[in-house]
C-alpha positions in Angstrom: 9.5 3.2 28.8 9.5 4.9 25.4 7.3 7.3 23.4 5.7 6.5 20.1 4.9 8.6 17.0 2.1 7.3 14.8 2.4 8.2 11.1 -0.8 7.9 9.2 -1.2 8.3 5.4 -4.5 9.6 4.2 -6.2 10.4 0.9 -10.0 10.8 0.8 -10.1 8.7 3.9 -13.2 10.0 5.6 -15.0 6.7 5.2 -13.0 4.9 7.9 -11.0 7.7 9.5 -12.8 7.8 12.9 -12.5 4.0 13.2 -8.8 4.2 12.4 -8.0 7.2 14.7 -9.9 6.0 17.8 -7.5 3.2 18.7 -4.5 5.1 17.6 -5.3 8.0 20.0 -5.0 5.5 22.8 -1.4 4.4 22.0 0.2 7.5 20.4 2.3 10.2 22.0 2.1 12.0 18.7 0.1 11.4 15.5 1.3 12.7 12.2 -1.3 12.7 9.4 0.4 12.9 6.0 -2.3 13.8 3.5 -1.8 13.8 -0.3 -4.7 16.1 -1.3 -8.0 14.9 0.1 -11.1 16.6 -1.2 -13.6 14.8 1.1 -14.1 15.3 4.8 -10.7 13.9 5.8 -9.2 17.2 6.9 -12.2 18.2 9.0 -12.3 14.9 10.7 -8.6 15.1 11.5 -9.0 18.5 13.0 -11.8 17.2 15.1 -9.3 15.0 16.8 -7.0 18.0 17.3 -4.6 16.9 14.5 -3.6 19.2 11.6 -2.8 17.1 8.6 0.4 17.9 6.7 0.0 18.1 2.9 2.6 16.2 0.8 2.1 15.2 -2.9 2.0 11.5 -3.4 4.6 9.8 -5.5 4.9 6.3 -4.0 3.7 4.8 -0.7 7.3 4.3 0.5 8.3 7.9 -0.2 5.2 9.2 1.6 5.8 7.0 4.6 9.5 7.8 4.9 8.7 11.5 4.7 6.1 11.2 7.5 8.6 9.3 9.7 11.2 12.0 9.1 8.9 14.5 10.7 8.2 12.4 13.8 9.3 13.8 17.2 10.2 10.3 18.4 12.4 7.6 17.0 9.9 4.8 17.5 7.2 5.0 14.9 4.0 3.1 14.0 3.2 3.4 10.3 -0.4 3.1 9.3 -2.6 3.4 6.3 -6.1 4.9 6.6 -7.8 1.6 5.8 -6.2 -0.4 8.7 -8.0 -0.6 12.0 -6.3 -1.8 15.2 -8.3 -4.0 17.6 -8.1 -4.0 21.4 -5.6 -6.8 21.6 -3.2 -5.0 19.3 -3.5 -1.7 21.2 -3.1 -3.4 24.6 0.1 -5.1 23.4 1.5 -1.8 22.2 0.6 0.0 25.4 2.3 -2.8 27.5 5.3 -2.7 25.2 5.7 1.1 25.7 5.7 0.6 29.5 8.7 -1.6 29.4 12.4 -0.8 28.7 13.1 0.8 25.4 14.0 -2.0 22.9 17.1 -2.2 20.8 16.7 -0.2 17.7 17.3 -3.3 15.5 14.0 -4.8 16.8 10.8 -4.3 14.8 7.2 -5.5 15.1 4.7 -6.9 12.6 1.0 -6.3 12.6 -1.4 -9.2 12.2 -3.4 -7.9 9.2 -6.5 -9.5 7.8 -7.8 -8.4 4.4 -11.4 -7.5 3.5 -12.7 -7.1 0.0 -16.2 -5.7 -0.6 -16.8 -6.0 3.1 -15.9 -9.7 3.4 -12.8 -11.3 4.8 -10.8 -13.1 2.2 -8.0 -15.7 2.3 -6.0 -14.3 -0.7 -5.7 -11.1 -2.6 -3.0 -11.0 -5.3 -0.1 -11.2 -4.7 -0.4 -12.2 -1.0 -2.3 -14.4 1.4 -4.4 -13.2 4.3 -3.4 -12.6 7.1 -0.1 -11.1 6.2 2.3 -9.6 8.7 3.9 -6.3 7.6 6.6 -4.6 9.7 5.0 -1.4 10.9 6.4 -0.6 14.3 10.1 0.2 14.3 12.9 2.6 15.1 13.2 5.1 12.3 17.0 5.4 12.7 17.4 1.7 11.8 14.5 1.0 9.5 12.7 2.6 6.6 10.5 1.6 3.7 12.2 0.5 0.5 11.8 2.0 -2.9 9.6 -0.6 -4.5 6.8 1.2 -6.5 4.2 -1.4 -5.5 4.1 -3.7 -2.4 6.9 -1.8 -0.7 8.0 -2.9 2.8 10.1 -1.9 5.7 13.7 -2.9 5.6 16.8 -2.5 7.7 15.8 -4.1 11.0 17.6 -7.2 12.3 14.8 -9.2 13.8 11.0 -8.8 14.2 8.1 -10.1 16.3 4.4 -10.5 15.5 2.0 -8.4 17.5 -1.0 -10.5 18.4 -4.4 -9.3 17.4 -6.7 -8.7 14.4 -5.9 -5.6 12.3 -8.8 -5.2 9.8 -7.5 -4.1 6.4 -10.6 -2.8 4.8 -9.4 -2.2 1.3 -11.2 -2.6 -2.1 -14.5 -1.6 -0.4 -16.4 -1.3 -3.7 -16.1 -2.5 -7.2 -15.0 1.0 -8.4 -12.1 0.9 -5.9 -11.1 -2.6 -7.1 -10.6 -1.4 -10.7 -9.2 2.0 -9.7 -6.4 0.3 -7.7 -5.9 -2.3 -10.4 -5.2 0.5 -12.9 -3.1 2.6 -10.5 -0.9 -0.3 -9.2 -0.2 -1.7 -12.7 0.6 1.7 -14.1 3.0 2.5 -11.2 4.6 -0.9 -11.6 5.3 -0.5 -15.3 6.5 3.1 -15.0 9.0 2.3 -12.2 10.1 -1.3 -13.0 11.4 -2.9 -16.1 8.6 -5.2 -17.4 9.1 -7.3 -20.6 6.7 -5.9 -23.3 5.1 -9.1 -24.4 1.4 -9.8 -25.1 2.0 -13.5 -25.2 3.6 -13.4 -21.8 0.7 -11.4 -20.5 -1.9 -13.9 -21.7 0.1 -16.9 -20.3 0.6 -15.0 -17.0 -3.1 -14.2 -16.8 -4.2 -17.8 -17.3 -1.8 -19.0 -14.7 -3.0 -16.3 -12.2 -6.6 -17.3 -12.7 -5.9 -20.9 -11.9 -3.7 -20.1 -8.9 -5.6 -17.3 -7.3 -9.2 -18.3 -8.1 -9.3 -22.1 -8.5 -6.4 -23.5 -6.6 -6.6 -20.9 -3.8 -10.2 -21.8 -3.1 -11.4 -18.3 -3.8 -14.3 -19.7 -5.9 -15.9 -20.7 -2.6 -16.4 -17.0 -1.7 -19.0 -16.4 -4.5 -18.9 -13.0 -6.0 -16.1 -11.7 -3.8 -14.0 -14.7 -4.7 -14.6 -14.0 -8.3 -13.6 -10.4 -7.9 -10.3 -11.4 -6.2 -9.7 -14.0 -8.9 -10.3 -11.6 -11.7 -8.2 -8.9 -10.0 -5.2 -11.3 -10.1 -6.0 -12.3 -13.7 -6.2 -8.7 -14.9 -3.2 -7.5 -12.9 -1.1 -10.3 -14.4 -2.2 -9.3 -17.9 -2.2 -5.6 -17.6 1.4 -5.2 -16.5 2.6 -6.9 -19.6 0.0 -5.2 -21.9 0.8 -1.7 -20.7 4.5 -2.4 -21.1 3.8 -3.7 -24.6 1.6 -0.7 -25.5 3.9 2.0 -24.2 6.9 0.3 -25.8 5.1 0.3 -29.2 4.0 3.9 -28.6 7.6 5.1 -27.8 8.9 3.4 -31.0 6.1 5.0 -33.0 6.9 8.4 -31.5 10.6 7.9 -32.2 9.9 7.1 -35.9 7.7 10.2 -36.1 10.4 12.4 -34.7 13.1 10.8 -37.0 10.8 11.4 -40.0 10.2 15.0 -39.0 13.9 15.6 -38.5 14.8 14.1 -41.9 12.2 16.3 -43.6 13.6 19.4 -41.9 17.1 18.6 -43.0 15.9 17.9 -46.5 14.2 21.3 -46.7 17.4 23.0 -45.4 
């Protein structure tokens, strides 16, 4: 038998927080809520469950999650985002797992996660298919999240198993959130990863993404939701190259301006 710390990341998460916390309370020996500055009712809801959130400024998802697990009282951790809701089958599996012998720390478990966009279940959302199976239950002495700025994942375990069930990933819940995350993810990617600054490559990539993630994936069958997921993939593919191109041109312009200013200053001297 072993004990489990649940590490939950929140930011303006009041919309779903009770639905997220209710099943977690059943399986957790400890819940750590790592909040990055919520201004909605997230803090009050957490306190209603007897949990005092810990504030930590957000840099990347991986850094936030690794910091949360570092504060856990127990080595076995379940890492959750505040838009992921466990079902009864998942919680029953974890409870039964905890009742057995403590696993080897090289072992990890994956959630069966199903994506929802604008309230509807989808088959794809760039750059993955649904369901996906992220590693979320592991021993923190063996495993941690990597440093990828976007689409980070747990690494370090030797083998993993899938937890049966249906974890609802209720992300992109309105059109504003779709574009907000589109902008946030592409900016984070360009700032933290070397992207070739090429408008042509952006256009070609966007056209390819539209065909792959809207037409060939069958997203067009989902009506307006399918169109949203197709356009999300298209814009994402274009914006990462466009932003790299724009900021590269801006940095060159700024460098020329500084060189000109420096030359004028030397001439006056």
